[in-house]
Steps between C-alpha positions, in 0.01 A plus 500: 500500500161549655465129567818468708391781730170326555668176596745674729227691684293188543795311641570774755136507609489121545827489695365760741178305549613284800597809698159651439312179592707420812596825668632315807778344299544234240658162464799677348556731803865543583628442853789725594581346840351321801593445859375270775573435864374282781290629791456289814247574773617330817288489814681417822347370820318790660395506864380806689372519859383810684339571837274806513364680803813565702601367840258311721476568874303246700429643844334267747336720761211488743265592211536154345526285813226292658512482882582155629662374176873441477519543121489850354509584130477779244441486122618734224405496128652830388760356259492315170733276306539547123688261273569414140685212339523353151614157621276204561473290817572779747400573859565773755656414833542723802736516796616735774843628594427443870649164597342475848186716533345539844148545360317321219456669163271339243443596137216416262468594131143627464313499167786424261422593139718210376605176661383338822556635850657260749347487849619764748878471549677542834808697396840357580849543355436194282287594197142374477265485200267800481359472144504194276449457124557862400656381171539750214300784646484834664287529808439645839362415842435672830741405777330421830743507792393369839711569808437261791634529853424330826454708812754270664765610244508853639585805292751567224555552130576259217631676191469291182627556148270292283639359174281379213666272246372374164641156439448174315208302631 
């Protein structure tokens, strides 16, 4: 009778051994249920453009006129252009809403952090390249507007709405 108890106790101790050695589980762990699902991360084309600094007023007055010269001009660098795009081969073009301006308005992108600035653009209703090769980037530049008038053109106002467009290069 004493022998059977000994064998039984030993068997219980040995069967409990894997649980003691592998507290994280064992090869005989039971699975009571599982579940799975699919997760997709989709990134769409993103393009953001913003002008900071507010409205620009270019006032050609006697303070910026040289006596005896027909051409008069004024320069403003109080605004900036900010952009971001996750698409490659992109550029920024610019145009004005004013179909037939009386005076000349030029724009230059100064010190762009990404891409290459085109030479100064004379703004017309047809879009012109302002920044090239902006690619997948976020960046900024200072906008330098130059208003040019001839004394022979007289006085008046040209009111422009300037549109910046990110597009395929």
